C-alpha positions in Angstrom: -1.2 8.9 -8.7 -0.7 5.3 -7.7 0.6 3.2 -4.8 2.6 0.1 -5.6 1.4 -2.9 -3.6 3.9 -5.6 -2.8 3.7 -9.0 -1.2 6.5 -11.0 0.5 6.5 -14.3 -1.3 9.2 -17.0 -1.6 11.7 -15.0 0.4 11.4 -11.6 -1.3 9.1 -8.7 -1.8 7.3 -8.8 -5.2 5.2 -6.2 -6.8 1.6 -7.5 -6.9 -0.2 -4.5 -8.4 -0.9 -0.8 -8.3 -3.7 0.8 -6.4 -5.1 4.0 -7.9 -7.6 6.1 -5.9 -10.4 7.9 -7.6 -8.9 11.4 -8.0 -12.3 13.1 -7.8 -12.8 11.9 -4.3 -9.3 12.1 -2.7 -10.5 14.8 -0.3 -13.1 12.4 0.9 -10.5 9.9 2.1 -10.9 6.2 1.6 -13.7 6.5 -1.1 -13.2 4.6 -4.3 -10.4 3.2 -6.4 -9.1 0.4 -8.5 -6.5 -2.3 -8.2 -5.1 -4.2 -11.3 -2.6 -6.9 -10.6 0.9 -6.6 -12.2 0.9 -8.6 -15.5 4.0 -10.5 -14.5 2.5 -11.3 -11.2 -0.7 -12.7 -12.8 1.4 -14.7 -15.3 3.4 -16.3 -12.5 0.1 -17.2 -10.8 -1.3 -18.7 -14.1 1.8 -20.9 -14.6 1.4 -22.6 -11.3 3.5 -20.3 -9.1 0.5 -19.8 -6.8 1.3 -16.2 -6.1 -1.0 -15.1 -3.3 -3.7 -12.4 -3.8 -3.5 -9.2 -1.8 -6.7 -10.2 -0.1 -9.4 -12.8 -0.4 -11.8 -10.3 -2.2 -9.1 -9.6 -4.8 -8.3 -12.9 -6.7 -5.2 -12.8 -8.9 -6.6 -12.1 -12.4 -6.1 -9.7 -15.3 -9.3 -7.8 -14.3 -9.3 -4.4 -12.7 -10.7 -4.7 -9.2 -12.9 -1.6 -8.6 -14.5 -0.7 -5.3 -16.4 2.2 -3.9 -14.1 2.1 -0.9 -10.4 1.4 -0.5 -9.5 -2.2 0.1 -9.4 -3.1 3.8 -5.8 -4.2 3.6 -4.8 -0.6 2.7 -6.6 0.6 5.8 -4.6 -1.9 7.8 -1.3 -0.5 6.6 -2.2 3.2 6.8 -0.8 4.8 10.0 -3.3 5.2 12.8 -3.1 6.4 16.4 0.3 7.7 17.5 1.8 6.8 14.2 -0.8 8.8 12.3 0.0 11.8 14.5 3.7 11.5 13.9 3.2 11.3 10.1 0.7 14.3 10.2 3.3 16.4 11.9 6.1 15.2 9.6 4.1 15.9 6.5 2.6 19.1 7.9 -0.9 17.9 7.3 -4.2 18.5 9.1 -5.9 15.3 10.3 -8.9 14.4 8.3 -10.0 12.3 5.3 -8.1 14.6 2.9 -4.8 13.4 4.5 -5.5 9.7 4.0 -3.8 9.3 0.6 -0.6 11.1 1.7 -0.5 9.0 4.9 -0.9 5.8 3.0 1.8 6.4 0.4 4.3 8.0 2.7 3.7 6.2 5.9 1.9 3.0 4.8 4.4 0.3 5.2 4.2 -2.8 7.3 7.1 -4.8 8.6 5.0 -8.0 8.8 5.6 -10.4 5.9 2.1 -11.7 6.3 0.5 -8.6 4.9 0.9 -6.6 1.7 2.8 -3.4 1.9 2.5 -0.1 0.1 5.5 1.3 -1.6 4.8 4.9 -2.3 7.1 6.6 0.2 9.2 9.5 -0.9 12.7 9.0 0.6 12.9 12.5 2.2 10.1 11.4 4.6 12.4 8.8 6.1 14.2 9.7 9.4 18.0 10.3 9.1 18.6 7.0 10.8 17.1 5.2 7.7 14.7 3.3 10.0 11.1 3.7 9.1 8.8 3.8 12.2 7.0 0.7 10.9 10.1 -1.4 10.2 13.5 -1.1 8.7 14.8 -0.8 5.2 16.6 -4.2 5.2 13.2 -5.9 4.4 13.0 -4.0 1.2 15.7 -5.8 -0.7 
């Protein structure tokens, strides 16, 4: 169970790493997890590409970044408010901490190119129009 984290850099979305929540605490919501950067992403950074980190607390290294809470940038891209209610209905979930992972991987995209995005969405969750409530699919290519 992982979520691909991508960053818009040099005109395209690039896979920066994978976030893995602590399976034993998924029902507690945003508690614990780890984020290793993608090897190619780190190598690009090491060769002078200056690939940006996903957040200041997560420098681009080969290390596994572990935390007792999910990184703040994941909370920024997880649906909240009206968007959360829409996704809860769409996924037939009850609101609560146990829904956070599903909301992140299926609704956690951001159209802003200034922030990382989460690529875990299952295509059937998309509306028939092909337009995600947080942006459109044209930014994915």
